[in-house]
C-alpha positions in Angstrom: 32.9 -2.9 -23.2 34.5 0.6 -23.2 37.5 1.7 -21.3 35.2 4.3 -19.2 34.5 1.7 -16.6 38.0 -0.5 -16.3 38.5 0.3 -12.6 35.2 -0.9 -11.7 35.2 -3.8 -13.8 39.1 -4.5 -12.0 37.4 -4.5 -8.3 34.2 -6.0 -9.5 36.5 -9.2 -10.0 38.4 -8.4 -7.2 35.7 -8.7 -4.7 34.5 -11.3 -6.2 37.1 -13.3 -4.7 36.0 -12.3 -1.3 32.5 -10.9 -1.2 29.9 -14.1 -2.3 28.8 -12.6 -5.9 31.1 -9.6 -5.8 28.3 -7.0 -4.4 26.8 -6.4 -1.4 23.1 -6.8 -2.2 22.2 -9.5 -5.0 19.8 -6.3 -6.6 23.5 -3.8 -7.1 24.5 -7.1 -9.6 21.7 -6.4 -12.1 23.2 -2.7 -13.4 23.6 -2.8 -16.8 27.7 -2.5 -15.0 27.6 -2.7 -11.5 30.0 0.3 -10.9 32.0 1.6 -7.7 31.9 5.1 -6.0 34.1 7.1 -4.5 32.6 10.6 -4.1 29.7 12.4 -4.8 28.1 16.2 -4.1 24.9 17.1 -4.3 22.7 15.6 -7.1 25.6 13.8 -8.8 28.3 10.2 -7.7 31.7 10.1 -9.0 32.7 6.7 -9.9 36.2 5.1 -9.3 37.3 5.9 -13.1 36.2 9.3 -12.2 33.2 9.8 -14.2 30.2 11.8 -13.2 26.4 10.6 -13.1 23.2 12.8 -12.3 22.6 10.3 -9.9 18.7 9.2 -9.9 19.0 6.0 -7.9 19.9 7.8 -4.7 20.9 4.5 -2.8 17.9 2.8 -3.9 15.5 5.7 -2.5 17.1 7.2 1.0 19.6 10.0 -0.3 16.1 12.4 -0.2 18.3 15.7 0.5 21.3 14.8 -2.0 24.4 13.5 -1.4 26.5 15.5 1.6 24.0 17.9 2.4 25.1 20.6 5.2 23.0 19.6 7.8 23.3 16.2 7.3 27.1 16.0 7.6 26.8 18.5 10.3 24.4 16.6 12.2 26.8 12.9 11.7 29.7 15.1 12.4 28.4 16.1 16.0 26.7 12.2 16.6 30.1 11.0 16.0 31.8 13.5 19.5 29.0 11.7 21.4 28.7 7.5 21.7 28.3 5.8 18.9 24.9 3.8 20.4 23.7 4.0 24.0 21.9 0.8 24.1 19.8 2.9 26.6 17.8 5.4 25.8 18.7 9.4 24.3 16.4 12.3 23.8 17.1 12.0 19.9 14.3 9.0 20.0 11.8 11.3 21.8 12.5 14.2 19.6 12.2 12.4 16.0 9.1 10.4 17.5 7.6 13.4 18.2 8.5 15.2 14.7 7.0 12.0 12.9 3.6 12.0 14.7 3.2 15.9 13.8 3.8 14.8 10.1 2.7 11.4 9.7 -1.6 11.0 10.4 -1.4 7.3 11.4 1.1 7.8 13.9 -0.4 7.6 17.5 2.8 6.2 18.4 6.2 5.0 16.7 8.6 2.4 16.8 12.2 2.1 15.9 14.2 -0.3 13.4 17.0 -0.4 11.3 15.9 -1.8 8.2 12.5 -1.7 5.8 12.2 -5.7 6.0 12.2 -5.4 9.9 9.5 -2.9 10.0 6.7 -4.9 8.1 7.8 -7.8 10.4 7.3 -6.1 13.1 3.5 -4.5 11.8 3.2 -8.3 10.6 3.3 -9.7 14.0 1.2 -7.2 15.9 -1.5 -6.9 13.6 -1.9 -10.7 13.8 -1.6 -10.4 17.8 -4.3 -7.2 17.8 -6.7 -9.8 16.1 -6.0 -12.8 16.9 -5.9 -14.3 13.3 -3.1 -15.9 10.8 -3.6 -14.8 7.7 -1.7 -12.2 5.7 -3.5 -10.9 2.4 -1.1 -8.8 0.4 -1.1 -7.7 -3.4 0.9 -8.9 -6.2 3.8 -7.1 -7.4 4.1 -4.9 -3.6 7.5 -5.7 -1.9 7.4 -6.0 1.8 10.8 -7.3 2.5 13.1 -10.3 1.9 11.9 -12.5 4.5 10.5 -15.8 4.4 6.9 -14.3 5.7 5.8 -12.0 3.0 8.4 -12.6 -0.2 5.6 -13.9 -2.0 4.0 -13.2 -5.2 6.5 -10.3 -5.7 8.3 -10.5 -8.8 6.4 -14.0 -10.4 6.2 -15.0 -13.6 2.3 -14.3 -15.1 1.9 -18.3 -15.9 2.8 -18.8 -12.4 0.5 -16.5 -10.8 -2.3 -18.5 -12.2 -5.3 -16.4 -13.5 -7.0 -13.5 -11.7 -9.8 -15.2 -10.0 -7.6 -17.6 -8.6 -4.3 -16.0 -8.0 -1.8 -18.5 -6.4 1.2 -17.6 -4.1 4.4 -18.0 -5.2 7.5 -18.0 -4.0 10.8 -16.2 -4.5 13.6 -17.7 -3.2 15.3 -21.0 -2.6 15.3 -22.1 0.6 12.5 -19.9 1.3 9.8 -22.4 3.8 6.9 -23.8 2.2 4.5 -23.4 4.7 4.9 -19.5 4.5 2.4 -20.0 1.1 -0.2 -21.2 4.2 -0.1 -17.8 6.0 -0.2 -15.2 2.5 -3.3 -14.8 0.4 -2.3 -13.0 -2.6 -4.1 -10.7 -4.8 -3.9 -8.3 -7.9 -4.2 -5.0 -7.4 -6.8 -2.1 -8.0 -9.5 -5.2 -8.2 -12.0 -4.7 -5.5 -14.5 -7.4 -6.5 -11.7 -10.0 -5.6 -11.2 -8.2 -2.5 -14.4 -7.7 -1.6 -14.9 -12.2 -2.7 -12.0 -13.6 -0.6 -12.8 -11.1 2.5 -16.1 -12.3 2.3 -14.7 -16.2 1.7 -12.0 -15.9 4.7 -12.1 -12.5 6.0 -12.3 -13.7 9.8 -9.3 -15.9 9.6 -7.4 -12.4 7.9 -5.3 -10.1 10.3 -4.6 -7.5 7.9 -4.4 -6.3 4.4 -0.7 -4.8 3.6 -0.2 -2.5 0.5 2.4 -0.2 -1.0 -0.4 2.7 -1.1 1.2 3.5 -4.8 3.1 0.4 -6.4 6.7 1.6 -6.9 8.6 -1.8 -6.2 6.4 -3.0 -9.6 6.7 0.3 -12.3 5.1 3.1 -10.3 1.1 2.2 -10.4 -0.9 4.5 -9.3 -4.0 3.0 -7.4 -7.2 4.0 -8.8 -9.6 6.3 -8.2 -11.0 5.8 -4.2 -9.3 2.1 -4.2 -7.4 2.9 -1.4 -10.5 4.1 0.4 -12.2 1.1 -0.5 -9.8 -1.2 0.8 -9.7 0.2 4.6 -13.8 0.2 4.1 -13.8 -3.6 3.5 -10.9 -4.2 5.6 -12.4 -2.6 9.1 -15.5 -4.1 8.0 -14.2 -7.8 8.4 -12.0 -6.5 11.7 -8.9 -6.7 9.8 -5.9 -4.4 9.8 -4.7 -2.4 7.5 -1.2 -1.4 6.5 0.9 0.9 4.2 3.9 -0.1 3.4 5.2 3.6 2.9 8.6 2.2 2.9 9.1 4.8 -0.1 6.1 6.8 -0.6 7.2 7.3 3.4 8.6 11.3 3.2 9.2 11.2 -0.5 5.6 11.7 -1.6 4.6 14.1 1.0 6.2 14.8 4.2 3.1 12.8 5.7 3.9 10.3 2.9 0.9 8.8 0.6 -1.4 8.4 3.5 -1.4 12.3 3.6 -2.0 12.9 -0.1 -4.5 10.2 -0.4 -6.3 10.9 2.9 -6.7 7.5 4.1 -5.1 6.3 7.3 -4.3 3.4 8.1 -4.0 1.6 11.2 -0.1 0.9 10.7 2.4 1.9 8.5 6.1 1.3 7.8 8.5 3.8 6.9 12.2 4.0 5.7 14.5 5.2 3.2 14.1 8.8 3.0 13.2 9.0 7.0 16.8 8.8 7.5 18.1 10.5 4.8 20.5 7.9 4.0 21.3 6.3 7.6 20.1 3.4 8.8 16.4 3.5 9.6 12.7 2.4 10.0 10.0 2.9 11.5 6.5 1.2 12.4 4.0 4.1 13.1 0.3 3.7 13.9 -3.1 3.4 16.6 -1.8 3.3 20.7 -3.4 0.4 21.3 -1.8 -1.8 18.8 1.8 -0.8 19.1 1.6 -0.7 23.1 0.7 -4.6 22.4 4.9 -4.8 22.6 4.9 -3.5 26.5 2.3 -6.0 28.1 0.7 -7.3 25.6 3.1 -10.4 25.0 4.5 -8.9 21.7 8.3 -9.9 20.8 10.7 -7.2 19.5 14.0 -6.2 20.1 17.0 -5.2 18.7 20.5 -4.1 19.5 20.7 -0.8 17.0 17.1 0.3 17.4 16.7 4.2 17.9 20.7 4.4 17.8 22.1 7.9 17.8 23.7 8.5 14.7 20.8 6.8 12.4 18.5 9.3 14.8 20.9 12.6 14.2 20.2 12.0 10.5 16.7 11.6 10.9 16.3 14.1 13.4 17.6 16.6 10.6 16.3 15.3 7.5 12.7 15.7 8.9 13.7 19.2 10.2 14.2 20.4 6.0 11.4 18.0 4.8 8.9 19.5 7.4 10.0 23.3 6.6 7.7 25.6 4.9 5.0 23.2 5.0 6.8 20.6 3.3 7.5 23.5 0.7 10.9 21.8 -1.0 9.0 18.5 -1.2 6.4 19.9 -3.4 9.0 21.9 -5.4 11.2 18.1 -5.8 7.7 16.2 -7.0 7.4 19.4 -9.6 10.6 18.8 -10.9 10.1 15.5 -11.4 6.7 15.6 -12.8 8.3 18.1 -15.4 11.2 15.0 -15.9 8.3 12.7 -16.6 6.4 15.0 -19.1 9.8 15.5 -21.1 10.6 11.9 -21.0 7.1 11.2 -22.3 7.5 13.9 -24.7 10.6 12.6 -25.9 9.4 9.1 -26.9 6.5 10.1 -28.7 9.0 12.0 -31.2 10.6 9.5 -31.6 8.3 6.9 -32.1 9.0 4.5 -29.0 6.2 3.4 -27.4 7.2 4.0 -23.3 5.0 4.9 -20.5 6.4 6.7 -17.4 4.7 5.9 -14.2 5.3 7.0 -10.8 4.3 10.6 -8.7 7.4 13.1 -9.3 9.9 12.2 -6.7 9.7 8.5 -7.9 8.8 6.8 -11.4 9.4 4.8 -13.7 10.0 3.7 -17.7 8.2 1.0 -19.4 8.9 -0.3 -23.0 5.8 -2.0 -23.1 2.4 -1.6 -26.3 0.4 -2.0 -23.3 -1.1 1.6 -23.1 -2.3 1.7 -19.3 -0.6 -0.1 -16.0 -3.1 -0.8 -12.7 -1.1 -3.7 -11.9 1.7 -5.7 -12.1 0.6 -8.5 -14.6 0.6 -5.6 -16.5 3.9 -5.0 -16.3 4.5 -8.2 -17.4 4.6 -7.5 -20.4 7.6 -5.4 -20.5 10.0 -5.2 -22.8 13.0 -6.0 -20.6 16.1 -5.9 -23.2 14.5 -2.5 -24.8 14.5 -1.0 -20.9 18.6 -2.4 -20.5 19.5 -1.2 -23.7 18.1 2.5 -22.6 19.8 2.4 -19.3 22.8 1.4 -20.4 22.6 4.5 -22.9 22.1 6.3 -20.4 24.6 5.5 -18.4 27.1 6.0 -21.3 25.7 9.5 -21.1 25.9 10.2 -17.7 22.6 9.2 -16.6 22.3 7.1 -13.4 18.7 5.2 -12.9 17.8 1.7 -11.3 18.1 -1.1 -12.8 14.3 -1.9 -13.0 13.8 1.1 -14.5 13.0 3.5 -11.6 14.0 7.0 -11.2 14.4 8.9 -7.7 14.9 12.9 -7.6 16.0 14.6 -4.4 15.7 17.8 -3.0 19.1 18.8 -4.5 18.3 17.8 -8.3 18.1 20.9 -10.2 16.3 22.5 -13.8 19.7 21.6 -15.5 20.1 18.1 -14.3 16.3 17.7 -15.3 17.4 19.3 -19.2 20.8 17.6 -19.2 18.7 14.3 -18.5 16.2 14.8 -21.0 18.6 15.3 -23.7 20.5 12.4 -22.7 16.8 10.3 -23.1 16.4 11.6 -26.3 19.7 11.1 -28.0 19.4 7.2 -26.2 15.7 6.7 -27.7 16.6 8.1 -31.0 19.5 5.6 -30.9 17.3 2.4 -30.0 
């Protein structure tokens, strides 16, 4: 391998003697080259070998403003001059919650926690308490965190899932308790007929229907026309809670998330990543009567770091920028992302490479596939993983850093010049492969 990443390879070897697997999250081990970074600015990162990259990973999504944004630096500095945590209430909790209420359609009430996985667990517990029912209905390929109760049929193999009309619940991890599968019904996405059938048969036991409103964890797949609204109607007809997992789409697709773009308001929604601009923060927002079950309704919930001042200082600064001028900066970022997507499609056509680019602008994914349209996770199973790996490795060599599953995230800091430089790298890589 090239001497380009000599220091990163040495650090990974050293880390393997102390950190389990040599990395802090197993997902990071899947990069073509696990890199060690020490600095960054705006849309760029610098690794330990002194190489600079246009960063499209954005720490797997959170860095919506770009690296070291002045407003975030100032917010962190101010927060560091006060106690880092109180374990009690402070003004920022109110201010950030009110800001989210003003931005997000479903947010009658807000609750803070630290990670997306935690937020989902709270949402599921609230839904079960509200309905008095046990079952969770989710969709194949949708990711809602790594806990046993919902890590089901996320990235299962095609032959494990069974026929679409009789989809099987597939566990995703060794050590996962088998009886977790008893409480989850998985279905192919964008198949309203199958949802109607299952809810007609078992709807009186379904507490909630949960989904990513735009499937970003499995390839950037768009909901079909009218699908989100129809799912809400079916869920409500059978007395189930509708949950949008907006960990990725929230404060990235639009200031009000996907629910504001599609005009479909869920009962509950989970947010993470972009909401804190890079700080560890997640949110559950939704109907007052459901959220208030934590206070007098018997729902247990807690967390030492919930609503901590450092994360909320970052969130306050981030949300102020995203909300400014009617969300103009985020609209421009999504438009820039769409231009990048179109340029990639054009490069693939020019080089005779069968490649799809799916997403909404500020988040999208590459697919090397003979499939002409992606409607569900099952379609993604036909992707050529080796060709994707070659593409990502070639881009890395040319200073373009994307996620190992082919996802690209854009921040407010990405520029037209970044787009042009990236398209030149993409064209060269596609010509080579």
